[in-house]
C-alpha positions, 0 to 999 in steps of 0.5 A: 130560513129555519124550516121548523118555523111555521110563523115568522113575524117581521115588524116594520116600524116607521120612524116617528116625528118629534110630535109623535106620542106613540111607539110600537114596542113589539108584535108577538105571535103564539104559537110559533107553528100553525097549519091551515085551520089552526089558530094563533094570537097576535099581540101589539104592545104600544107605549106612550113615551112622549110626555102627554096623554093620548086618547081614543087609541084604535089598533086595527088589522086589515085582513082583506084578501088574506087567508086569515080571519079573527075570532073577536074582531079586527079592531081593539080600542083604548079610551086613553093611554097615559104618559109613560104608560103602555097597553097591549092590543091582542087579537085571536086569528085563525087560518082558513082550512084551505089556506095555501102555503105562503108569506102574508103581510098583515097591515096594522093601523093605529090612530089616536088623538093627543091632548090638543085633539089632533089626530095621528095615524101610524102604520106597520105590518106583520109578515105571517107564514103559513105552511101547508104540508104537501100531500103527493100521490102517484100511480100507474095509468091502466094499460095492457103490459105484455111480457117479452115486449117493450111497453110504455107505462104512464106514471100519474103524479097528483098534488092533493095538498094545499101547497103548490110544488116546485122543481118536481122530478120523478125517477124510475129505478130498475128492478127485477123483471124489466129493463128501462129503455127510455130515460129513467128521470123526468123533470116536471117542474111546477105542479099546482095544488089539486092538479096532476101530471103524467110521466112516460117511461118505456120498459122492456118486460122480461118474458119470465117476469112475475105477473105482478111487478113493483116499480120503485120510484123516487120523487123530489120537489120543493114547496113554495117556501123552498123546503125540499122533500124526497120520497121513495115509493113502489107502484104495483103493475099487473103484466100478462103473457101474450097468450094470457092477454088473448085468453082474457080478451085483453088483446085481439088474436091474430087473423093471419091464419083465417086470411090465408085460408080464405085466400086459398079457398078463393083460389080453389073455387076460381080453378073449379069455376074455370075447369067447369066453364072450359068443359061446357064450351067443349 
């Protein structure tokens, strides 16, 4: 599939019997590329080549359940198409602003009467492709990351676009100030529109690392039309020394000294108590 083609039209025309008086010569779409919310025109060219005039020719589109709507009606009618003549039924369509990427088949129905007032029905369909460009963002979840320690960081990947994502994977690159302890590449798989997933990495932050560290990441994925995408971004993380985190109240200080002092005080008081008690007995 040519990745630059946004709309493709595949016309399926049924074989007509000898009694048929109408053929579908072509179905054209213009422009060739649209996005959700954009418009296109669809033209169905009909030709009467069976040796008799036909009347009450109605061409209709069935848009039920499709992310498309018409601006001027879904039916076009011709009172008559003479023998060996042709007519074109034109429609102005618009994709919904929230239309998702996908291939959508539009059923086309044509009804008409021959000179003996016998009604005929012919059907065809057009496959329309709408492409919504992916919109992906990612960030690091809030956490207290300390220098000189192993920390777990959580990358959040958000699909803000209208297209679902497939085969999504994220890779964390090593840079100055830290070392990756866990696996550096995580496969996520599918990520629906307006949804998110987290990827967890374990890193060792150098004791002399800067207070702000950039984490370069690469994400690879495909849209529902199998178009591949690859992006590299950097995500900023604020890190702290243990002393700085304690002074800011981000982590609790150690209680070891207080506990030891309390234990010693209890022992001293007990010794004094025993001494006084023995003296009174004497």
